[in-house]
C-alpha positions in Angstrom: 14.4 -11.6 34.8 14.7 -11.4 31.0 11.3 -11.5 29.3 10.5 -12.5 25.7 7.5 -11.3 23.7 5.7 -13.9 21.6 3.3 -12.6 19.0 1.0 -14.2 16.4 -1.2 -12.4 13.9 -4.6 -13.0 12.4 -5.0 -10.7 9.4 -8.4 -10.2 7.8 -8.5 -8.8 4.3 -11.6 -8.0 2.3 -11.4 -9.3 -1.3 -12.0 -7.0 -4.2 -14.5 -9.2 -5.9 -17.5 -7.4 -7.5 -20.1 -9.4 -5.6 -20.3 -10.9 -2.1 -19.1 -14.4 -1.2 -22.5 -16.2 -1.2 -24.9 -13.8 -3.1 -24.9 -11.3 -6.0 -24.9 -8.1 -3.9 -22.2 -5.5 -4.6 -19.1 -5.3 -2.5 -18.7 -1.6 -3.2 -17.6 0.4 -0.2 -20.1 3.0 1.2 -23.6 3.5 0.0 -26.6 4.3 2.0 -27.0 2.0 5.0 -28.7 -1.3 4.2 -28.9 -0.8 0.4 -26.3 -3.4 -0.6 -28.3 -6.3 0.9 -30.6 -9.1 -0.2 -32.5 -12.0 1.5 -29.3 -14.1 1.5 -26.8 -11.8 3.1 -29.4 -10.3 5.5 -30.1 -13.9 6.8 -33.7 -14.3 5.8 -35.2 -17.7 6.5 -35.3 -20.1 3.6 -32.5 -18.6 1.7 -29.4 -20.6 0.5 -25.8 -19.4 -0.1 -24.1 -20.0 -3.4 -20.2 -19.8 -3.4 -18.7 -17.0 -5.6 -16.0 -18.9 -7.6 -13.7 -15.9 -7.5 -13.2 -16.2 -3.8 -11.4 -19.6 -3.7 -9.5 -18.4 -6.9 -8.2 -15.4 -5.0 -7.4 -17.5 -1.9 -5.3 -19.9 -4.0 -3.5 -17.0 -5.6 -2.5 -15.8 -2.2 -1.7 -19.3 -1.0 0.7 -19.8 -4.0 2.4 -16.4 -3.3 2.8 -17.3 0.4 4.3 -20.8 -0.4 1.3 -22.6 1.1 -0.1 -26.1 0.5 -3.5 -26.0 -1.3 -6.1 -28.2 0.4 -7.6 -30.4 -2.3 -10.8 -31.2 -0.3 -11.7 -27.9 1.4 -15.0 -27.2 3.1 -16.9 -24.6 5.0 -18.0 -24.7 8.6 -20.6 -22.8 10.6 -19.3 -20.7 13.5 -22.1 -20.0 15.9 -22.2 -16.8 17.9 -24.7 -14.0 18.5 -23.7 -10.4 17.7 -26.1 -7.7 16.5 -24.5 -7.1 13.1 -24.4 -10.8 12.3 -28.0 -11.4 11.1 -27.8 -15.2 10.8 -26.3 -15.5 14.4 -23.6 -17.6 12.8 -20.7 -17.0 10.4 -19.8 -19.3 7.5 -16.0 -19.8 7.9 -13.5 -22.7 7.7 -12.1 -24.5 10.7 -11.4 -28.1 9.8 -10.3 -27.9 6.2 -9.0 -24.3 5.4 -8.1 -23.8 1.7 -4.4 -23.0 2.3 -2.0 -24.3 5.0 1.7 -24.5 6.0 3.2 -21.5 4.2 5.6 -18.7 5.0 6.4 -15.1 4.2 9.9 -13.9 4.3 10.6 -10.5 5.9 13.8 -8.5 6.3 14.7 -6.8 9.6 18.0 -4.7 9.9 19.5 -6.5 6.9 18.6 -10.0 8.1 15.9 -12.2 6.6 13.4 -14.1 8.6 10.6 -16.6 7.6 7.3 -16.0 9.3 5.3 -19.3 9.1 1.7 -19.1 7.9 -0.5 -21.6 9.8 -3.4 -21.3 7.4 -5.5 -19.1 5.2 -9.3 -19.6 5.3 -12.3 -18.1 3.6 -15.2 -16.6 5.4 -17.9 -13.9 5.3 -17.6 -10.5 6.9 -20.1 -9.2 9.4 -22.0 -6.0 9.2 -21.2 -2.7 11.0 -22.6 -1.1 14.1 -23.0 2.7 13.9 -23.1 4.2 17.4 -25.0 7.4 18.1 -22.5 9.9 19.5 -25.2 11.2 21.8 -25.5 7.8 23.4 -29.1 7.2 22.2 -28.3 3.8 20.9 -26.6 1.9 18.0 -27.7 1.3 14.5 -27.0 -1.7 12.2 -25.7 -1.3 8.7 -25.7 -4.7 6.9 -24.0 -3.5 3.7 -20.8 -5.2 4.7 -22.5 -8.5 5.6 -21.0 -11.4 3.5 -18.3 -9.3 1.8 -15.7 -12.1 1.2 -12.8 -12.3 3.7 -9.5 -14.1 3.8 -8.1 -14.7 7.2 -4.3 -15.2 7.2 -3.2 -16.8 10.5 0.5 -16.8 11.3 2.4 -19.0 13.7 3.6 -17.2 16.9 6.9 -16.3 15.2 7.1 -12.5 16.0 9.3 -11.1 18.7 8.8 -7.4 18.3 6.6 -4.7 16.9 9.2 -4.0 14.1 8.8 -7.6 12.9 5.0 -7.4 12.9 5.1 -4.1 10.9 7.6 -5.5 8.4 5.3 -8.6 7.9 2.2 -6.5 7.5 3.8 -4.2 5.0 5.1 -7.2 3.0 1.7 -8.9 3.2 -0.1 -5.7 2.1 2.2 -5.3 -0.8 1.6 -8.9 -1.8 -2.2 -8.6 -1.7 -2.0 -5.4 -3.8 0.2 -6.8 -6.5 -2.0 -10.0 -6.6 -4.9 -7.6 -7.3 -7.1 -9.4 -4.8 -7.7 -6.6 -2.3 -7.4 -2.8 -2.3 -6.0 -3.0 1.2 -7.5 0.4 2.2 -7.0 0.3 5.9 -9.1 3.4 6.5 -12.1 1.5 4.9 -11.4 -1.7 6.9 -10.2 -3.6 3.9 -7.4 -5.0 5.9 -7.3 -5.3 9.7 -5.3 -7.3 12.2 -5.8 -9.1 15.5 -2.7 -9.3 17.6 -2.2 -12.3 19.9 0.5 -11.6 22.4 2.0 -13.3 25.4 5.1 -12.8 27.6 7.4 -15.6 28.9 10.6 -15.8 30.8 13.5 -16.4 28.4 13.4 -19.9 27.1 10.3 -20.9 29.1 7.0 -22.3 27.8 4.5 -19.9 26.1 2.6 -17.6 28.5 -1.1 -16.7 28.6 -2.0 -14.7 25.6 -4.4 -11.8 25.0 -5.9 -10.8 21.7 -6.2 -7.2 20.7 -8.9 -7.0 18.0 -9.5 -5.3 14.7 -6.8 -2.7 14.4 -6.5 -1.0 11.0 -3.5 1.2 11.4 0.2 0.1 11.4 1.0 2.9 13.9 -1.8 1.8 16.2 -0.7 -1.9 16.0 2.9 -1.0 16.9 1.7 1.2 19.8 -0.7 -1.5 21.0 2.1 -4.2 21.0 4.4 -2.0 23.0 1.6 -1.2 25.5 0.5 -4.8 25.9 4.0 -6.0 26.3 4.7 -3.6 29.2 1.3 -4.3 30.7 1.9 -8.0 30.9 5.4 -7.7 32.2 4.2 -5.4 34.9 1.5 -7.9 36.0 4.0 -10.8 36.0 6.7 -8.9 37.9 4.1 -7.9 40.5 3.3 -11.6 41.1 0.0 -11.6 39.2 -1.4 -13.7 36.4 -2.3 -12.5 32.9 -6.0 -13.2 32.0 -6.7 -14.8 28.6 -9.1 -12.2 27.1 -10.0 -10.2 24.1 -9.0 -6.5 24.4 -9.9 -3.4 22.5 -7.3 -0.7 21.7 -8.1 3.0 22.2 -5.6 4.8 20.0 -6.5 8.3 21.3 -5.8 7.3 24.9 -2.9 4.9 24.0 -4.3 2.1 26.2 -6.3 -1.1 25.7 -9.1 -2.5 27.9 -10.7 -5.9 28.3 -13.8 -6.7 26.3 -14.6 -10.3 27.1 -12.9 -13.5 28.0 -11.1 -15.1 25.1 -13.2 -17.7 23.3 -11.8 -21.1 22.2 -13.0 -23.1 19.2 -15.4 -25.2 21.2 -17.2 -22.0 22.4 -18.3 -21.4 18.9 -19.9 -24.9 18.4 -18.4 -25.4 15.0 -20.0 -27.9 12.7 -19.9 -28.5 8.9 -21.9 -26.0 7.0 -25.0 -28.0 5.8 -25.9 -25.6 2.9 -22.6 -25.7 1.0 -21.0 -28.7 -0.7 -17.3 -29.4 0.0 -15.0 -27.7 -2.5 -12.8 -30.1 -4.6 -9.7 -28.4 -6.0 -8.0 -30.5 -8.8 -4.5 -30.2 -10.3 -5.8 -28.4 -13.3 -7.4 -25.6 -11.3 -4.2 -25.1 -9.2 -2.0 -25.1 -12.3 -4.3 -22.5 -13.9 -3.9 -20.3 -10.9 -0.1 -20.7 -10.9 0.2 -20.0 -14.6 -1.8 -16.7 -14.3 0.0 -15.3 -11.3 0.8 -11.6 -11.7 4.3 -10.2 -11.2 4.9 -9.4 -7.5 6.7 -6.3 -6.2 10.0 -8.0 -5.5 10.0 -9.5 -9.0 9.3 -6.1 -10.5 12.2 -4.6 -8.5 14.6 -7.2 -9.7 13.5 -6.6 -13.3 13.8 -2.8 -13.1 17.3 -3.2 -11.8 18.4 -5.9 -14.2 16.7 -4.9 -17.4 16.1 -1.2 -17.2 19.2 -0.1 -15.3 17.3 1.5 -12.5 19.1 2.1 -9.2 18.0 -0.2 -6.4 16.8 2.7 -4.2 14.7 4.1 -7.1 13.3 0.6 -7.8 12.1 0.3 -4.2 10.2 3.6 -4.5 8.7 2.7 -7.8 7.3 -0.5 -6.3 6.1 1.0 -3.0 2.5 0.6 -4.4 1.0 -1.0 -7.4 -0.5 2.3 -8.6 3.0 3.9 -8.7 4.5 0.9 -10.5 1.7 1.0 -13.1 2.4 4.7 -13.7 6.1 4.1 -14.1 5.6 1.3 -16.5 3.1 3.3 -18.6 5.4 6.4 -18.8 8.5 4.3 -19.4 6.9 2.4 -22.3 5.3 5.5 -23.9 8.4 7.7 -23.7 10.9 4.8 -24.3 13.0 6.5 -21.6 12.8 4.3 -18.4 15.6 6.2 -16.6 13.9 9.6 -17.2 10.6 8.2 -16.2 12.1 6.8 -13.0 13.7 10.1 -12.2 10.4 12.0 -12.8 8.3 9.7 -10.6 10.7 9.2 -7.7 11.5 12.9 -7.7 9.0 15.5 -8.8 5.8 13.3 -8.6 6.7 12.0 -5.1 7.4 15.6 -4.0 4.0 16.8 -5.3 2.2 13.9 -3.7 3.8 14.6 -0.3 2.9 18.3 -0.5 -0.7 17.5 -1.4 -0.9 14.6 1.1 -2.0 12.2 -1.6 -1.6 8.5 -0.9 -0.2 6.3 -3.6 -3.5 4.5 -4.0 -5.2 7.8 -4.7 -2.8 9.1 -7.3 -4.4 9.8 -10.6 -2.3 11.5 -13.4 -2.2 11.1 -17.2 0.7 9.0 -18.2 0.5 10.2 -21.8 1.0 13.8 -20.8 4.0 12.9 -18.6 5.5 10.9 -21.5 5.0 13.9 -23.8 6.9 16.1 -21.3 9.8 13.7 -21.1 10.0 13.9 -24.9 10.0 17.7 -24.8 12.8 18.1 -22.3 15.0 15.3 -23.8 14.4 16.8 -27.2 15.4 20.3 -26.2 12.0 21.9 -26.6 11.9 23.0 -23.0 14.5 23.4 -20.3 14.5 21.7 -16.9 12.8 24.6 -15.1 10.0 24.7 -17.6 9.7 20.9 -17.4 9.3 21.0 -13.7 6.7 23.8 -13.9 4.7 22.0 -16.5 4.8 18.7 -14.6 3.3 20.5 -11.6 0.6 22.0 -13.8 -0.3 18.6 -15.2 -0.3 17.1 -11.7 -2.6 19.8 -10.2 -4.7 21.0 -13.1 -4.4 18.2 -15.7 -3.3 20.8 -18.3 -2.4 20.0 -21.9 1.4 20.2 -21.9 1.8 21.7 -25.4 -0.8 24.4 -24.9 0.5 25.3 -21.4 4.1 25.6 -22.7 2.9 27.9 -25.6 0.7 30.0 -23.3 3.3 30.5 -20.7 6.2 31.1 -23.2 8.2 28.2 -21.9 9.5 26.9 -25.2 13.3 26.9 -25.3 14.9 30.0 -26.7 17.7 28.6 -29.0 18.0 31.5 -31.4 21.7 32.4 -31.4 21.0 36.1 -32.1 18.6 36.4 -29.1 21.1 34.6 -26.8 24.1 36.7 -28.0 22.0 39.9 -27.5 21.1 38.9 -23.9 24.8 38.1 -23.2 26.0 41.4 -24.5 23.4 43.3 -22.4 24.4 41.4 -19.2 28.1 42.0 -19.7 27.5 45.7 -20.3 25.4 46.0 -17.2 27.8 44.0 -15.1 31.2 45.1 -16.4 32.9 44.8 -13.0 31.8 41.2 -12.6 33.0 40.4 -16.2 36.4 42.0 -15.4 36.7 40.0 -12.2 36.2 36.7 -14.2 38.9 37.8 -16.6 41.3 38.3 -13.6 40.7 34.7 -12.4 37.7 35.1 -10.1 35.7 32.3 -11.9 33.1 32.0 -9.2 31.3 35.1 -10.7 30.4 33.1 -13.8 27.4 31.6 -12.0 26.1 35.1 -11.3 26.5 36.2 -14.9 24.9 33.0 -16.1 21.9 33.6 -13.9 21.5 37.1 -15.3 21.6 35.8 -18.9 18.9 33.2 -18.1 16.8 35.9 -16.4 16.9 38.0 -19.6 16.0 35.0 -21.7 13.1 34.1 -19.5 11.8 30.6 -18.6 12.5 29.2 -22.0 16.2 30.0 -22.1 18.5 27.3 -23.4 21.2 26.9 -20.7 23.7 25.1 -22.9 23.6 27.7 -25.7 23.6 30.5 -23.2 26.6 29.1 -21.3 28.7 28.7 -24.5 27.8 32.2 -25.7 28.7 33.7 -22.3 32.1 31.9 -22.3 32.9 33.1 -25.8 31.9 36.7 -25.0 34.0 36.8 -21.9 37.0 35.5 -23.7 36.6 38.0 -26.5 36.9 40.9 -24.0 
């Protein structure tokens, strides 16, 4: 029998607002446990939530980018369940009137485009965090993350493979970054995904789905999808039935295991949140959001290719992360040489980042210094080897380019007398190679040129040296 995989995603992303969704506590990551809390987010009796206006603003920004309808009369609901790191024993979320609905995100797989439908985007508060004692002596609760604002992006079950899921997640992450509404640091839990997966016979009705929770690594998500697909097919082919349940993925072992039976909406006893007024979104607010939308990655790529003459492959690299794009635009503007700036960042900077295992979001380098170096190499003050060496020194030690060049003797040697002297010395020391060139063995020219540049040092001017060597060889 031919089987089909059907996948839907629920992606949670923490928003990069300065304060939490219903109180003034900081959303900063880390900090000593239970220091970013107040009576409101720790669920003390008698406290009341106050909505942070930036949260619906960010939600609408994402909704516009994902081609969603904005719900004019949105409201919050209370989702009731007990969990140790949820101090209220309920979560303020949205079930009946989520802020964004009926959108889509277009992905590309093997050269073909596909629209993944977005069922809804809703606002909610995050829960806290359980810290488990590795010795097995218990678990501790850290409420710092309680009420950090979340957006949950719920897709339709439009995915058929792990490749489609990863393409979607990468595009969604890119969109969130360029909208400047989330830092998307998966290692800090800023973006995480629940995978709803079922198997069906080709063309049949949807099968029973399982939900694999809270995965924050693209590789883990892909592996979990492959595992769950094989697990369900094996159950069905053995004549069994898949159980609707929530599962947890163990990436070290490469397996998932059941946690609990899968809840439905009625299990959470949703009802309208009594402590928050409905949210009315008028035309003026929506138009203000649309008119202040930042440039997205695909728009930047198109502009780089169209207006700056950047190759498509380079434009893709330059927009792989907002931090890289910002660096390129700063260096390009300051140096007035976008092509040279693109070559520098896609070449030497990317090489140095890979060698140092630095992620794009963690890159910090002085754009002014890189711009100065571009001016030096294009203006003939240093050669390409010296340029490469100084770029690395700026990258690793944040040196002052001009001082470094002076201290290391990297300034270009363009004095004709010095170059001619070096050429004469090389031809004297390598007379046989010189005679070979004169008899037609032109391949030795590279060797002679290398010897001249070696005598001139790191600051040798290759163009002047090449001409001087050619002239001297012809003179006999």
